[in-house]
N, C-alpha and C positions, 0 to 999 in steps of 0.2 A: 331960523327961517323955515317955514313950512315947506315940505317937499324935499329936504336934504336928508339923505340917509347915511349914517356913519356906522361902519362895522366895528364892533368891539373885538379886537383880535388879541389872542394870547401869543406873543412871539415864541418861536421855537426855542430860542436861547433861554427863555425863562422857564422851560420845563426841566425839572431837576433830574439828576441821576442817570438819565438815558438820553442819548443824543443821536440815535440812528435816524437817518433821513427817510427810511422806508422799512416797514415792519410787516411780519406775517401776523394777521389778526385772527384768522381761522383757516383750517384746512379740513377737507372732507376726504375720508379714506373709504373706498369700496373695493379696491383691487380690480376695478373695471374701468370702462371708458367714460364714466360720468363723474369722475373725481374733479375737485377744484381746489384752488388756493386763493384766499382772499388777502390782499395786501392793503395797507393804509399808508398814505403819504403823510409824513410828518414835517418835512422841510418844504416851505413855500417855494414854488417855481422850480421844483425838482426836475432834472433832466435825466431820464433813465435809458436813453439811447445807448446801446452797447452793454447794458446790464444784463444779467441772466438769472434764471432759476436753475439750480443744479440739484438733481435727485441722486440718491445713493442706493446701493443694493442693500439687501438685508444683512450682508456681511460687512458693510462699511466701505465698499468701493465706490468712488465717485463715477457718475455716468456723464455722458456728453450733455451739455447744458441746453436749455431752451432760452434763446436770446431775444431781447427786445430790440427790434430792428431800428435803423436810423431813419425814422419817419416823424413827421411833426406831432403825431398823436402823443408821443412819449416825451416831448421836448420841454414842456413847461406845465407841470402838473401842480394844481393848487394844493396846499396843505388841507388834509381832511378828505382828499379824494380816496374813494374805495375802488380798488382795481381787482376785478374778479377774473382770474385766468381759469377757464373751464375746459375740460376735455370734451371731445365732439358729442358725446351722448348726454351731456348735462342738459337739463330741461330749462335752459335759459336762451332767450334771444340775445344776440349781440347788441351792445349799446356803445356806440363810438363817439358820443357827445359828452365831453368832460365838464360842461358848464354847470351841471347840477351835481357834481362830485361823485359820479358813479360811472365806471367803465366796465363793460362786460365783453371780454374778447375770448373767442374760442382758441384753444392752444394750437390747433392745426391751421389757423388763419395765417397763411404765408405772407400776407401783406404787412403784418405787424409783428409776427413772431417766427422764429426759425430754430430748428434743432430737435432735440429728443424730448418727447412728451413724458412727464412724470408718471410713474406707476407705483403706488405706495404698497408696501408689504406690511401686513398687520403685525408680524412678529417683531420686526425692527426696520427702521428707515430713517432718513433725514432729508430735509429740503433746505436749501441754502440760497440766500440772496447775495449776489456778488455784483460789485460795481464794474464799470467799463474797463478797469485795469485788472480785474480778477480779484480784487480785494474783498474779503469777507465783510458783510454788513450785519446780517442777522440770520438765524436759522432755528428750526425746530427739529428735534430728533426724539426717537423712542426706541426702547429695547436695548439689550446688551450688545448686539452687533454693531450699534452706532453710538455707543457711549462716548467714544473719543473721536468721532468723525468731524465735529464742528468745534472751532475755537469760540471763545467768548467774543461778543455777547451771543447767547443762545438760550433756548429753553429745552432741556432734556428731561424726558420722562423714563423712568426705569422700566415700566411695564409695557406690554404690547398694546396695540391699538385695535379695538374691536371694529369689525367690518361694518360699513354703512353708518358710521358715526363721525363726528368731527371733534377736533381739538380747538377750543375757542378761548381767546383772551378776553376775560371779563373785567379786567381791571380798569379803574378810573384814572390811573396814573401810569405813565411810561416807566416810572421808577420800579414798578413791580413786574415788568415784562419778563424778566428772567427768574421769577419766583413762581413755583408751581401753585401757590395759593391764589394767584391771579388768573388761573386757567381752569377750564372745565374739560375733563377728558371723557371720551366715549359718550359724547353728547348726541342723543337721539333726535334732537330738535334743532338742527343747525339753522343759522340765520344769514344766508349768503346775501351780500350786498348791503348790509346794514350793521349797526352796532350790536354787540352781544350783551343784551341786558342794559339796565339803566346806567350803570357806571361807565361802561364802555361807550355807550351812545353819547353820554355827556362829554367824554374825552374827545370823541370825534367831532362833536358840535363845537367844542372849544377850539379845536384846530381850525375848523372852518370859520369861526367867528360869526356864527349865524344869528346871534342875538343882536337885533338891529336897534340902534338908537335913532329916533326920528325927531327932527327939530319941530317944535310946535309953535303956534302963533304967539304964545306967551313968552317964548324964549327958553322954556324949561323942557328938556328932552323927556320923551316917554319911550318905552321899549315894548317890543313884541317878539314872541318866540314861536316858531313852528317846530313841533317835535316830529320824530320819525313815527310813521304809522306802525301799529302793532296789531296782529302779527304781520310780518313782511319777509318773504313772500306769503301771500294768503290765498285761500281757495274761494271764499265767497264774501265774508264779512270782515272788515278791518276797522280799527279805532284810530281816530285822529285827535291829537291833543295840541292845543295852542294857548298862549298866554298874551294878554294885553294889559297895559298899565293905565289906560285912560278910556273914557267913554269914546267909542269909535264906530265908524261904519265899517263893517267886517264882511268879507265874503271868502268862502273856501270852495274852490271848484276843482274838478277833475278834468284832465285833458289827455288825449292820446298823443303820440309822438309827432303826428302831423299837425297838431295844434287845434284839433276839433274838440270842443267841449263835450264831455261825456256825462257829467253830473254836476249839480250844485248841491253842496252839503249845508252851507251857511250863506245867508244873504240878508243881514239885518244889522241894526245898531245895537251894540253890546256894551255893557258896563265893564270896568276893569275886573280882571279875574282870570282864573284857570278854567278852560273849557275842554270838553271831550265830546266828540261826535262819532257816530258810526256810519259806514257806507256799506250797503248791501249790493254786491256786484254780481249777483247770481245770473243776471241777464246780459252780462258783458263778457266778451271773449278774452281769452288769455293774452297777456302781453305786458309791456312796460308802459306805465302811465305816470304822468306828473300830477301832483296836487299843489295848488297855488293859493296861498293865503294873502289877501289884500286887506290892509288896514289903513284907512284914510288915504288911499291912493298909493301906498307903498307896498311892495310885494316881496314875499319870500316863497321859495318853491323847493320841493323835494321830489324824489323819484321813488316808485314802488313797483313791485312785480306781482301780477295776478296770474296764478297757476291753477289750472283746472285739469 
């Protein structure tokens, strides 16, 4: 039946070797007030009220944690949601709408978080996710001073972390989350709020189930896919990729968070195939924007960050 949209979901239980409900996907170390931690929700409908992020000293001593407060925002997170916890000087606007799989919350926002802000030491540190009972879920550590700070599952790097770089999980499978081969260290081009390269982006997409199968008039389903724009965040020009499986009326439009249309990138009838389009945002102010792909009346949307 035309107009019915079914989401092709990969159940969490079907993901092999690693079953943590919440993971660290990237963290940025600067030893100042613009650091951030990026989390990805693996378990659908996850409730992280009462969970916390706990930082360690360079010598391996645990600090007081930063707790996720008991508020509705944290109570029912969809799988594939990216949660960016950013310190006060990070160049991000807060984004408190989880419907598009991205949350950006400043670590000093006392409506949603409470406790001690993390401060990473380049020589050695550790950051740990704990559940509401204090149970270890996952963590990342580096340097000899924190070699034994975290239990498994964890990712530990023997060497120090360079300032103003990130450690990013690039893997396409949760089964390699604890393998250094699945990570990039001292990354000078971090990607906050999105996947870290093609494999990691595909993993997040699979958690979200964003490949849509749309019923057609003939009874045979066709699919369409909206990819994350690249680069993101971006300064002026970004690329947008999408795929459609049938001849379709297609539009791709940009909106601000108030719902005002900012730009139209595509508005035409297209044959099946893979497409890439550019958007020049040099005349647009910094902020968080939505881009929405409409294919024969069915819609997929994603979020992006314009930084100038």
